[in-house]
N, C-alpha and C positions, 0 to 999 in steps of 0.2 A: 489343714496338715488332717492326719485322721488320731482318731479318741482311741485309745485302746483300752477294752473292757478287761477285768480279771477271765485271763484265760481263754482269751479269743486274736484269733489276726484275720482282719479283712485284708481283702487286696490291697486298697490304698496303705495298709501297712508295708504289706510283701513289697511297692511298690518302694516305697520306703527305703525300705532296706539296702535295694537292687539298687539304687539310685547309683551306691559307694559302687559297684561295679561300675556303672558306668562311667565313670571319674577316672575309674585304675585303669579301666582300659583305653580310654581315651588317652593318657598320661604312655600309655605303654605303645599304643600306637607311634606316640608325639616323639617320646625322647630319642631314640634309634637317628630320626632325621634332623632330631634338632643339634648330637653330638655331631653328625656328620657335615655339620653348616658351620660347625665351632661354636654353640651355643644358641640359649635362649631364655625364653622364660615362661613357667605356667601358673599361672593365677586364676585361683581357684576360692568361689566366697561358699562361706560358710553364712553363719548365721549368727545373731546375741544367746540365741538358745546355745552353742555350740560351747560356750564359759558358765551355763547354769544346769539347774536339774528339771522339769517343767512336768508336773505329773499328767497324765493322762496322755503324751504322746512320746513313749520312752524309744520308741523307730528313730521316730525325728530327732530327736538327740542324741539320741547312741549312734546316728550315722552321721551328725555333724560334728558331733566328736572324735569319732575315726576320719573322718576328712584331715580333720586340722592334722592327728597321725601320721595319716600316710602321705600329706603333703611335704612335713616335716622330713620325712625318710625320704621318700624324693628328693630332697632340697640336700641331705646329707650322703647318700649315698651312688646318687645316678648321676652327681656330677654337673646337674642343671642349677639352674634358679629356681625357686619353688617356690612362691606365697601363696598365702591365704588370709582374706580376708571376712 
């Protein structure tokens, strides 16, 4: 996990933020295929930090919060089973 100093963003922190893009693009590719065959399940894995605030790793914590919201939205709006652990 990357640590963030005031006013700086390291490559590791940027990669942490980009993690959410990877998850979103994967779901965007999977959902149409799931709907073609009548359904399926998406299971995303967050972490304990998704439910708390941890100093020095804001990008990691925010990405996990966002993962929960994105997964819930997919489950409600895209009519596929989507869970986050």
